C-alpha positions, 0 to 999 in steps of 0.5 A: 500499500505504501509503494502504491501511495507513492507511485501516487504521490509521483503522478501527482507531482508530475501532473501539477507541473503544468508541463508538456513532457511530464503529461506525456510521461504520464500518459506513457504511464498509463498506456503501459499499464492499459489505463487508455482513458486516463492515458488519452487524457494526458496525452491531450493535455501534453499536445495542448501545452505544446501544439508542435509536440505531435507525438500525442497525436500518434500515442492517441491513436494507439490507445483509441486502436486498443479501446477498438475505437478505430474511427477515432484512432484513424482520425489521429492518425491523420493529424499525426501525419500531415506533419509526420507523413514519412512514418510507416507505423502510422500507416500500419496502424491506419491500416490496422483501423481500417481493418478493423472497420471492414474497409479493406481497400483502404487498409490495403492502400495504407499497409502498402505505403507502409511497406514502401517505407519500411518492408518488414515481415510484420507489415507483410503478414498483415498484408496477407492478412487484409486480402485473405478478408478481401477474399483474395485467397491465392494472393494472401496464400503466396505472400504468407508462403513467402513470409513462412520462408523468410521467417525460416531463412531468419531464425536459420541465419540467427541460429547459426551466427549466434552459434558462431558467437558462442564458439568465440565466446568460449575463447575468451578467458574467465578473466576477460569479462569485458571481451565475453560481455561485448560479445553477448551484447551482439549476439542478442542484437543480431535479433533485432538487427535481422528483424528491421532488415539490417545486416551489418556483415 
């Protein structure tokens, strides 16, 4: 109970600051705790304090999407995209919102825009899902088959490369902790680098 009281005091102290960043971080806190209505309220306060802080629009859209209020999500994504027209995540989120509304043509257009900006596995899967809902089953099947092969290749790449790093690790003595730690750091980040299609060697 004491910890909860301390946390509430911290939140109250932040809120009393009337600062756009304080409101934003409060929004982040409530969003992480899935209290989306409270999060929305604080993001709105943040952007009202500084109208150029448009990141709030995207966060509000995410909250509305989680609440399954897809129309409101789309409204705030549109606001965000007016000044952030190259954000692939925003187009993908809008595609998901349109999919939730069964507006398939617009959903497909948005996800293709997202893929043109960032050709990620997640976006390709969403494209296949939209195609399936449009009853374009053959296209959806072909997309998923290609995606499955790509995922298999990615998993094989990660397993082989991590195995090489682990072998290299064994050459370091227990005393050389910095060398082992550095290799472990590189190894763990291979998953992220490969996922983002940023292969460095």
